N, C-alpha and C positions, 0 to 999 in steps of 0.2 A: 428283889433288889430295887431301889427307887431311883428313876432317872427323871430329873426336872428339865423340861425343855423351854427355851425362851426364844421367841422370833422377834427380830429387830428389823425395821424397814430401813432401806437406804435412804440417804439424804443427799441432796444437791444444793450447791449454792454457787454464786458468781461474786467474785471480788470486784468492787469499784474503786478505782483509785481516785484519790483526792490530791491536793497540792501540798507536797512536803516541802518544808524549809529546813535546810541542813547547812550546817557551817563546821569549820575546824577540821582537824584531821580525821579522816573517816576509816573506821576499822574495817569496813567492808571492801576498802581498796586494797587490802593485803590478804593473802591467803591464809596466814595464821599468825598466832602470837607467838613470837620467838621466845623460848625458854632456855636460851643458852646464857642468858642474863636477865636482869630486872629492869631493862631500860623501857620496857613497854607500859610500865606502871609508875604512877605518881607516889613519891616519897615512901616506898615500902616499910612498914613497921618492923620491928625486930623479930616478930614471931614468924615472919615470911621469910623463906629461904629456898634455894634451888637444891636438887638432889639427882642422883643417878637412879635411885630405886627407893622404894618404901614398903615397910611391912608393919601390919597392925599386930596388937596383942589381943587375942581374943578373952582374955581373962581380966584385963585392966582398962578401965574407962579413960577415953582420950589419950590413949598411948600409941605412938607411932615411932618406929625406928627406921632411919634412912641411911643410905650409903652416898658417899661423896660422888659428885657429878652434877650433870645438867639434864634438862629435858623434862623434869618433874618439879612442879611448883608446890611447895609444902608450907603449910601453916600449922604452928606447933605452939599454942598458948601454954603458959606456965602459970603457977599460982601467983607468981610475983608480976606477971605480965599477962593478962586476959586476952590480948590481941587487938587488932583493929581491922577495919574493913580495907580492901585493896581496890583501887581505881585505875582502870586504863588511862593511858595519857589520850588515846584516840577515842573519838566518840562515834556514836552511830544512829542511823535512823532504821529503815527496814534492814533486817539481817538474818541470816542463816548461820546458826552457831552450832558446831559439833565439838564435844569434847569427852574426855574420859575423866571421871573422878573417883576418889577412894576415901571412905569415911573411917575414922577410928570407931571402937565400940563406944556407944552412947553420944556420938558426935552430932553436932547440928551446924550447918552452914546454909548458904544461899547464893543465888545468883540474881543480881537486880539489874533487868535489862533498862538502859538509859538511866541507870541509877535510881529508877523509881517503880519497878514492877518486879516483885520478888517471886522467883521459882525456888521453892523450899528444897533444901538438900537435908537429910536427916538419916540417922541410922534407924530405919524402920523395918529392920529385919524382924520376920515372924508376925507382924501386925496383920490381921486378916481384914480389919475395917478401917480403910484408909480415911484421913481427914485432909483439910486445906493446910494443916500443919505439919503432915507427914511427908515422906519423901516423894518429890515429884508434884506436890500441891502447889497450887497458886495462892500465896499468902493472902490474909484477910486485909481490907481496908480497916481503918480504925477512926472512931469518933467518941472523944471522951465526954462529950456532953450527952451521950444517950445513957439510959440506966444500965446498971450493972447486967452483965450476961447478953446485953445488946450492942456493946461498943464495938465488937468485931463484926463485919459484914462483908458480903460479896468475896468470900474465900471460895475456891474451888478445889475439891478433893480430886485426885487422879481416879480415872474410872475402875483401876484395879491396883493393888499394891504389888509391884513387880521388882521390889527392891532386892538387892543381894546381900550378903554377909559383910559386916566390917572387914576391911582389909582386902576386899575383891573389888577389881576395877569395874565400874559401871559406865554405861554409855549413854550419853544424852544428845538428843538432836532437837533443836527448836527453830521453827519458822515463826519469826516476829514481824509484825507490820506495826511501823510506828504511828502515833497520832498525827492527825493533819491539822494544820492551822492556815488560817487566811492572813492576808497581808496586814490586817490589823493586829493579829496575835490571838484571835479567837479561835477555840478548838472547833473544827468542823467534823471530825471523825475520831472515834476513840481507837486507842491502840488494841491490837488483838495478838493473842497467840494462835497463829494459823493452825499449827499443829505442834504437838510436843510428843516425842517418843523417847521413851525410857527403856533401855536394854532391848530395843527392837520391838517395843510394843507400844502402839499409840495410847496415850493416857489423857490427851486433851485434844479437842477438835473444835476450831473456830470459837474461841472464848474471848468476848469482848471485855476490855479492861477500862471500866469507867472512871477510874482515878487511880493515883499512887497507893500502892499498898502500904501497910504499917511500916513506918521507919523510911519510906522511899522519899526521894527528891521530887520537887515539884515537876508536873508534866511539862515536857518541852519537845520540840521537833528532833532534838539531837541529844545525846547524853553518853556518858561512859559506861562501860560493863564494870560491875561492881561485885566484888567477891566477898561475902561476908566473912569476917575473921575473928569475931570476938565471942563465938559460941562453941568452939571445939576444934579438934585437930582434923584437917582434911587435906587432900592433895589433889592437884589438877595435872593432866598432861594431853598432848595432841589437840590443842585448842585450835580448831579450824573454823574459817570465816569465809562466807561467800554472800553474794548480792542474790536478792530474790529474783527470780525469772518470771516470765509471763506464764508459764505453765503453773508455777506454784501459786500465783496470784489469781488467775482467771480460769482454772482448770475445773471441770466438773468431776467431783470424787465420789466414791461410794462403792466402787469395783462392780462385782456381779449383780445382775437384776434380781437374782434369787434372794428371798429372805434368808438370812443365816440360821442355821439349825445348830443351837448351842446347847451342849450338855452341861449341867451344873453338877457339883459333887457336895451337896449338903451333908452326905453321910458317906461313908467308904463306898466307892463305886468303880465297876470295872466295864470296859468296853473292848470287844475284839474287833480289830481292823488292820488294814495295812497302815504302816507309819513310815514316813520319810524322814531319814536322818538328815540334819542340816548339813549341806555340802557333801552329802553321800547318797548311798543307794536306798532303795525302799525294803523295809523289813515286812515280810508277807505273812508271818506268823507271829505277830505283835499283840501285845494286850497292855492297855493304858489303865492305871490305878489311880483314881482320884481321892482326895482326902478333904474333910472339912477344915483342916489346918491350911489348906491353900497350897499344899506341896504334892505334887503329883510325880509319876514316873512311868516309863514304858519299858517293856521287858521282851527280849527275843526269845521265843520258846524253842527255836531251832538250835540255839547255841548256849542257852542258859545265861544270856547276857543283859545286864542292866546298862542300856545304851544311852539314855538320856533322862533328865528330870527337869521339871519346871516349877516355878512358883507363880501364883496369880489364879486366874480363872481356869477351868478345866479343859474341855474339848470342843473344838468346832467340827462338827460331823456334816457339814454341808457338802464336801467333796464325796461323801460316802452316800449320802440319802437324796441328794437333790438331782432330780431327773433319773437318768439310768445310774448316775453314780460312778466312782471308779474304786470303791472299796477302802478310801483312805480317810483318816481323820488327822487333825493337827492340833498341837497344843495352842492355848489362848495366852498363856502367859510367857515369862522370859525363859527361855531353854538353856540349861547347861548341858552340853553334849560331852559325854565320856569317851565314845568311840565313834569315828568317822564312818567305819563299815563294820558289819558283823564279823565276829570272830568267837570261837569257843573261849568261855571264861577258863575251863579247866584243860590242862594238857600234861602230858609226860614229857619231860625234857631229860636230856643228858646232864645238863647244868642250867643254872639260871640265865646263861647268855646264849642259850640254843635258840634256833629259829622257831617261832611261834607258827603253829599251823593256821592255815587259812580257813579249814572247815573241820568238820568232825569225822571225816573219812578215817577209817581204822581205829576208832575209838570206841566203837560198840555203843555210841550214844543213842539213847531212845528216850524221848520225853514221856513222862507220866502224868503230865498235867499239873494240877494243883489241888491242895485242900484249902477250904476257907473256914477261918475262925469264927466264933460268936459275933464278931464285929465285921463280918464280910470282908476280912483281909486274907489275902491268899499266901499261901506258902508252896513254892514252886519245887517240883520233884523230877529227877531224871536219873537214868542209869548211865555210867560211863566206866570203862575200864573195869568191869566187874562189880563196881560198887554202886550203891544207891547214894544219890546226892540230894541233900534237903537245902534248899535255898530260901531263906526267910527275910523279907525286906519290911521294915515298918518306918513309917514316919514317927519322928521324935515327938513327944508329948507337946513340947512347946514350938514345934514347927521349925526348928533350925535346920533339918535336912532328913536324912534317912539313916537308919541303923540295919546293917546287914549281918547275917550269920550264915556261913556256908559249912556244911558238914558232910562227912561220909560215914557209912555205917560199917566200913572196914578199912583197914590201912591200904594205901595205894602207894607204892615206891615212886620217888621222884615226880609227885604230882604238884604243879605249880598252879597258881591263880593269877590271871592277868586282871589287874584291878583299875588301871588307868592308863591313858597315854595323852601326849601333849607336845607342845613345842619346847616347854620348860616343866620340870617337876623339881621343887625345892624342899630339902629336908629341913624343917623348921625346929627339930629337936623333940624329945619326949613323945614320939611316936606320931607327930603332926606333920603332914606334907601338904604344900601348896601346889595344886595342879593346874598349870596353865594360866595361872593368875585368876582363876574363875571359880575355883571350889577348893575345900580342904578336904583331906582324907586323914582320918584319925584311927588309930589302932586302940582297941581296947586295952590291950596288953602292950605298954610302951617298949617292952623287951622285943616285941616282933621285929625282926630284921629283914625288910623287904629289899630288893635290889632295884636300883634306878639304872636302866640299861639303854643303850643306843640301838634303834632299829629303824630302818628305812627313812633315815633323816629326821626321826622323832625320838622321843624318850618314852619308855614304858616303865611301869611299876609292876613288878612281879613278885610273889612271895611263895615259898613252899607251904603247902597244906598238909598239916599235920593232925588230921582227924576233925578239927574245928578251927574256923577262922572268924573273928567277930571285929568289925570296924564300923565307922560311921562317915557319912558324907555330909559335909556342911557346904551350904551354897546360898 
């Protein structure tokens, strides 16, 4: 089995502040953009509206449906109206922006800082090689006088593609430093994206912007936020704004002095280690499986539990192998957590609403490890309640997510499978469920009838296992 290792040195830098000249209503003077109405925006076009919730159609390009209400800003172009960009009334210089956005299938949008510098938003689900034009990219500048193939320049691709599926909320955090001008109006320092984080992963670090990106306004000390509205269906919510502080501007960054020990997965790759669940405990008998489709997952051998998956780069093994190490590794991409703490995947219940056991005590659980196919993909096996369980998890060919098949070699009465938990589980129809707004679960047989139940202040999706269960997880 091949493991590729890459060492990257840490970097450090110091920001030096120039003179900024700003005027007008400042966005950074307010904590958020109020989405109870559209008063924060200049003359919204007809395709922009407010909603209480929104859902994408995974089978249709640029299709969103939404419910009445407020709190979600939606742009839904039509064949008769391609839409228009939306500008804030307020302007900004230096800014920290955080928001959630959701894209329809095949949609394209963008956020122009000061109306000049575009950070691309695009349905880049499943793309393994990011470009400046894909989700999270800093869009190119443009010069029509240059030869064909050279007109676009100074675009910056994200470090990795950590985009989520259409219809899933994605989180963006941007620390932006405005350009500086002297009293005569001459630019003395370029604008910069100090840092850009997408879905919890840093994708840009200290990127200078030497001029406006294509379609952007002329550079100035202050300008509005501009949301692109003529390229597809998109929604925004939780638009938070704050000022830069001295720590963000003048900090030494880079983290540990150790060179990171990074494991790539150019082929199907496995690593055994401790793995920490986000917001939960450590899984001590975990195995992480990486794929060339840039879709990876981690499995708890003590419970037969698929507890999280991620998209992007594979594993950072620095905590495990640097110095004495602590035995743990961590995902490098954006993580979708399915369970906050370990629990058995299978249990015998009196009915679908009975209490789920916290461990495998009394189940005769015994792990049998796994077998590996010709492509180095594992199939997990264990015994429980006198039956042999086969648990096969595969990355879909196009990288949309995972396909899972759980089967037993003999019938077990009242044997249920716990497939998902979250604050919200929505039945979208035809065997498709939206889990916590972060992933989809789709049954191969749409006639499969799981139960959405309440348990300990959250919702759980459980289903009776009759010999074999096939479903996919899309994220």
